[in-house]
C-alpha positions in Angstrom: 123.0 182.4 83.8 120.6 180.4 83.1 117.2 180.4 80.8 115.0 177.6 80.2 113.6 180.1 76.8 115.1 177.8 73.3 115.6 175.2 75.3 116.1 172.1 72.7 113.7 169.2 74.0 114.9 166.4 76.4 115.9 163.0 75.7 114.0 160.2 77.7 116.4 157.6 79.7 115.0 155.3 76.5 116.4 158.2 73.8 119.7 157.5 75.4 120.3 154.2 76.1 118.8 154.0 72.1 121.6 156.2 71.4 124.2 153.8 72.3 125.2 150.6 69.8 127.1 148.2 71.1 128.6 145.5 69.0 130.2 142.4 70.4 133.0 140.7 68.2 133.5 137.0 69.5 131.3 134.2 67.9 127.8 134.9 67.7 125.8 132.6 68.9 121.8 131.4 68.5 121.2 128.7 71.3 120.3 129.5 74.3 122.9 127.6 76.4 125.8 128.7 74.5 124.4 132.4 74.6 124.6 131.2 78.5 127.7 130.0 78.5 129.6 133.6 76.5 128.7 135.3 79.3 129.3 133.7 81.7 132.8 133.2 80.5 132.2 137.5 80.0 131.8 137.9 83.7 134.0 135.9 84.9 136.7 137.7 82.8 135.2 141.0 84.0 136.2 139.8 87.7 139.5 138.8 86.9 139.7 142.4 85.3 138.6 143.8 88.4 140.8 142.0 90.6 143.8 141.6 88.6 143.6 144.7 85.6 142.8 144.6 82.2 146.5 143.0 81.6 145.6 139.9 83.7 142.7 139.0 81.2 144.2 135.3 79.7 142.1 132.5 78.2 143.3 130.3 80.5 142.8 132.3 83.3 139.2 132.9 82.3 138.3 129.1 82.0 138.9 128.9 84.9 137.7 131.5 87.0 134.3 130.7 84.9 134.3 127.1 85.8 134.8 126.0 81.7 137.1 124.6 79.4 139.5 126.0 78.2 138.8 125.1 74.4 135.0 127.1 75.1 136.9 130.1 75.5 138.6 130.2 72.6 135.4 128.6 70.5 134.1 131.8 71.3 136.7 134.3 71.4 139.2 133.4 68.9 141.9 135.9 70.8 142.6 137.9 73.2 141.3 141.3 72.1 138.1 139.7 71.1 137.7 138.3 74.5 138.9 141.8 76.2 136.5 144.4 74.0 133.4 142.0 74.5 134.2 142.2 78.1 134.2 146.0 78.0 131.0 145.9 76.1 129.3 143.6 78.6 130.3 146.2 80.9 129.1 149.1 78.9 126.0 147.2 78.5 125.7 146.7 82.5 126.2 150.4 83.4 124.6 151.9 80.8 121.6 150.0 82.5 122.2 151.0 85.7 122.7 153.8 84.8 119.0 154.6 83.3 117.2 152.6 86.6 119.7 155.3 88.4 117.6 158.4 86.6 114.2 156.8 86.5 114.2 156.7 90.6 114.9 159.7 91.2 113.5 161.7 88.5 110.8 162.1 90.7 112.6 163.6 93.4 114.4 166.1 90.7 110.7 167.1 89.3 109.7 168.1 93.3 113.0 170.0 93.4 112.6 171.6 89.8 109.2 172.3 91.2 110.4 174.6 93.9 112.5 176.1 91.9 112.1 180.2 91.2 114.8 181.2 88.5 114.1 184.5 89.5 114.9 183.9 93.0 118.1 183.9 93.9 117.7 181.7 97.4 115.9 179.6 95.5 118.0 179.1 93.5 120.3 178.2 96.5 118.1 175.8 98.0 117.9 174.0 94.8 121.7 174.0 93.7 122.0 172.2 97.9 119.2 169.6 97.0 120.9 168.9 93.5 124.1 168.3 95.5 122.7 166.4 97.9 121.4 163.7 95.5 124.7 164.4 93.5 126.9 163.0 96.9 124.1 160.1 96.9 124.9 159.1 93.7 128.9 159.0 94.7 127.9 157.4 98.0 126.2 155.0 96.5 128.5 154.0 93.5 131.1 154.1 95.9 129.1 151.6 98.8 127.6 149.5 96.2 128.8 149.5 93.0 132.7 149.6 93.9 133.8 146.6 91.8 132.0 148.3 88.4 134.4 151.8 89.7 137.4 149.5 89.6 136.5 148.2 86.0 135.6 150.8 85.1 139.2 153.0 85.5 141.0 149.5 84.5 139.6 149.6 81.4 140.0 153.6 80.8 143.8 153.1 81.6 143.2 150.4 78.8 142.2 152.3 76.1 145.7 154.4 75.9 147.2 151.3 74.5 144.1 149.5 72.9 142.5 151.4 70.3 139.8 149.1 70.1 138.7 150.2 73.1 137.8 153.5 72.2 134.8 153.5 70.5 133.4 151.7 73.4 134.7 154.2 75.5 133.8 156.6 73.3 129.7 154.8 74.3 129.8 154.9 77.4 130.6 158.2 78.0 128.7 159.4 75.7 125.4 158.3 77.6 126.7 159.5 81.2 126.9 162.9 79.9 123.6 163.0 77.9 121.6 161.4 80.9 123.7 164.6 82.8 123.0 166.9 79.2 119.1 166.1 79.3 119.3 167.1 82.8 120.7 170.8 82.7 118.2 171.1 79.5 115.5 171.0 81.8 117.2 173.0 84.3 117.2 175.8 81.8 120.8 175.6 80.6 122.1 177.6 77.3 125.1 175.2 77.6 123.6 172.1 79.1 126.6 170.2 77.4 129.3 172.0 78.5 127.3 172.4 81.9 127.3 168.0 81.6 130.7 167.7 81.0 131.7 169.9 84.2 129.9 168.0 86.0 130.8 164.9 85.0 134.3 165.4 85.6 133.5 166.8 89.5 131.8 163.1 90.3 134.7 160.8 88.1 136.9 162.9 90.6 135.1 162.1 93.7 134.4 158.3 93.0 138.5 158.7 92.6 139.0 159.9 95.4 136.7 157.5 97.2 138.1 154.5 96.1 141.3 155.6 96.8 141.0 157.1 100.4 137.9 156.3 101.3 134.6 158.1 102.2 135.1 160.2 105.5 132.6 162.2 106.4 135.1 165.2 105.9 135.6 164.1 102.4 132.2 164.1 101.6 131.3 167.9 103.3 134.0 168.9 100.7 132.6 167.2 98.1 129.3 168.5 98.7 131.0 171.9 98.5 132.1 172.0 95.6 129.1 170.2 93.5 127.1 173.1 95.1 129.5 175.3 94.1 129.1 174.2 90.7 125.8 173.6 90.4 124.8 177.3 91.5 127.7 178.7 89.8 125.5 177.2 87.2 122.9 178.8 88.3 124.5 182.4 87.9 125.3 182.4 91.3 128.4 183.8 91.6 129.5 183.6 95.4 
């Protein structure tokens, strides 16, 4: 059962994003043009990750994708490990900004839903769970329709983390930002275990995104997803039905 009493103070999106410390491994640049070229190389490498997987990232392939001399990629990144690590770092940085923007856009809708929530009333909690499920489904559908490449890259980097331990701290930061945002939400609605609720809810979102990537998003699948998400929120709100 959730309780608003003695809940820890919620974190703002800025506080959440500030918890991520991202450090690039490649050669540092001071000139704007040099930094732009370095960024162009990383963006090209990220496109290759989406198209061919992490194993497709090679200096020659990235130079061709970025339309720069081969010497440019080896100048900024001494080896493939640095290139892949910095590509993942850029990916996490972009993802943090994207999720922060989504959080800010949906904050008003969350406030409206929470304003109508009456914790002591079962019907009110069921209605609230339904609204949150709708918001979660919208998030998944937006991800699948507008950020499909992002999701593909995310899976590719997750798999590479099994082989490359240098990527694991970056992956942890990436996951932590998402979980911190969800934990903030569950704190706001009065969960007495917001960190656990965040992990459980996150696992459903990730499962839904994966299913959407491999099987598409049909009405039947969307309806089932809503049932799953609504069920999870209801359980978190103490509605066992």
